[in-house]
Phi, psi and omega in degrees: 000138177241151183237129178303139183297320184297328181290318178298320179296326179294317180294320179294322179297320180296320180293323177297322177297323176296319180295317179299322180293320179295313180296325180295318180295323177295326178291323177296318177298318178304314180295317179296320178295322182296324184271326195242331192264133178222164176286150171258125181276140181222104184294333183270357179055028180299325184298329182292339180287339179279344189301318179301318179287327175300319179295321178302311179298320179302318176298317179302315185292312188267337177250309185302298181297320184299308186283334176301329183270009180273013183293331181292131194290338181234026182229022182294317178303313182291321181299305180288317185291314179290327175300316181298309181297310186297316182296320180295323178290312187290329177300317178296313182293325180294324178298319181290310184295318179290324179294333179303328180275356179229043182292146174282175180297335177260022176062044177246151176254117183267133181235150176211193181297323178298323176295322176297321177298314179298322179293322176296316180297318179296323178298330178302328180300315183287320178297326175295314179298321176305323181299322181291332184259000190308127180087353183247007180222161175270168179294327179294318177298319182295321180291316177299316177302314182297320180301312180291317184296319180293323178297319178288319182301315182294323177293319177294321177297318178295319179298312183290318185278317189261334179260308175285337184055041175280150181253130182216076191304315185258012175059032179290328180281304190283342180250302189288310180294315182299308182302318181296310183285333173295312182293321177296322178293319176297320181296321180300319181287310185291330187253008184295333182272355184284138177283101185293345180283337184251098179279140178294145180293344181267348180280068180193175184249171173233174180304310183290323178295323178294322177298315178300319180297328177295336176298314179297320180300313183294320178296314178299317181299317184293319190262000184298325177304325177290322179301317185279341187237359186302324182268005180264167182224157171057225184297328177299320178294320178298313178296323181298317178295309184296311182300318182294314182298316181294321178297319178297317182295314182291324177297318180300311181297316180294317179300315176304309185297311182287333176299313179292325182291330184257006179248141178306145181064011176057048177245157180288140177257124184297331179300315181293318184291325180289330188243307186297336179290348181261349187297334178297324178296329177284313187296329181272352190304310183300321183258012186303329186265005184261168180279062179280349179073153183302317179295328176295320177298320179294320177299311180301319179296321178298311180297316180297316177300317181294317180297320182289316179296320177298320179300311180295320185283323189240309188288316183302311179298325182290315179298319178298320185282315187272317182263355180056042175254109183275131183229089191298316185265354183072042181294338179295327183274331180266323185245319186292292180296315174300328176294319176294317176303318179300317180295323178292318178296321175299319178295318177302312180292328176292325180292334181255002179290130179216169179289338177293323179277316188254341189074199178301345180295343182298332179281341173279325177287322177233083185303332182289348178273345186298135177298150182291324176265107187269013179294327178212096188297328186277341182261341183268160179290134181286150177298322175227147173274168180300319181294322178293316178302319178297323178295321178290329177295319179291321180299320179298321177298308183300311180298319179302310183297318180296312181297320179297319183288313182296313179291329176294319177299314179298315180298320178299317179296322176295313182295326182291338181269312189273340183210071183293138181245119184291123184296341180296337183257021182289146172063025179229141180280337189308319181299334186242347189233145169282122182256110182262085177226147182301328185257009177278094186277178182295335181297316182287327184288328189251022182299316185298308178302316182299316181292329186273355189257348186301333181273356181268136180299143181294144180252144179296340177261113189238159184235133177283119181300327184293346178262001178291147174298140181277000000 
């Protein structure tokens, strides 16, 4: 096969434009940091005490999420590599977006270790959305999506936390549910023209790729208690760690059992083991710091594991077929439904929270309930009743899902216009990565240029593909 030289030059020029756009955004971030971002001084060095848990979350973002997505047999470079690139960009952008809502009197954004932790957590939102689109987007599309998503995400978080005054200790509503439904909405737009009846031969796993994906699962499973409790203090932090760990363990056992029960020949399905075993960490997030009791955390984990496995086995194929929403990693089952479940559990716990159970600490857990006259917290009328707080918790869930879907649809339309991704190159590393393998021939390396050139008039000057550098 031969490829016209002018067509190859066109492809190379397009890739250079992508590179220039990425570098341009980094320069914009540099300017923003130069004008607005400064250190926050802390004489008590409390922020340094947060650093160990910040590192745990850091591992989750760059190793856990990255390796969890390596299950595709020919997309491992992109799964880990794009995750690395995307998270590095989004952490910087999240610091700016979150800082916008906390500007000092001289319009400066102060950052510390706590700010870095919040930025890492925010980046998880985009990485969750990436999971729904895995293999169907270019790295430029992912970065553009992340830029838009974080701007909307921070606004929604401010609305839920500061206006509705909803409480979400582990960010299951504002991070997991938002990221999942935003990503699914983007996927609906980008993949709506895709023939869902014809699956790519590369959209699948291999023995080795599944083992690599399990690395991500184990790292996420181990460090999830830090994710849910890193921003908590005192008794709340203790409860956050214990409740999350118990929910993860019961979820893991349930996922294994139901995986075998719902799989032919009663064998474990690696998809369930890689993902559904983590659903308990999401489902307990909103109520992780509350007095849900150890048995309650175990119940939440059991329900989350069962819901996730059911989602992978039954719901995902049905949604893909009827609604034409492609979900490569099944984020709806790991983050979407468990995130909504977390919000409902949080609303239930808010509705039964009382001073009899918590004492005056109930006003620390739910600040909107604190009486306006603080001279005697137990004798004055509360600003909100427990039932009203529960209603606002549910409102936060509903509004978050709606905002995520609407903004995701708009973002998908933008991506489809500004950075189209050829579906012929889905689930393959070759278009973006040098593949150094003995059996990687020129056909796989040059698939993208060849596929994009059929509509271009042949040129008298042609290039032998076999002589291209591998």
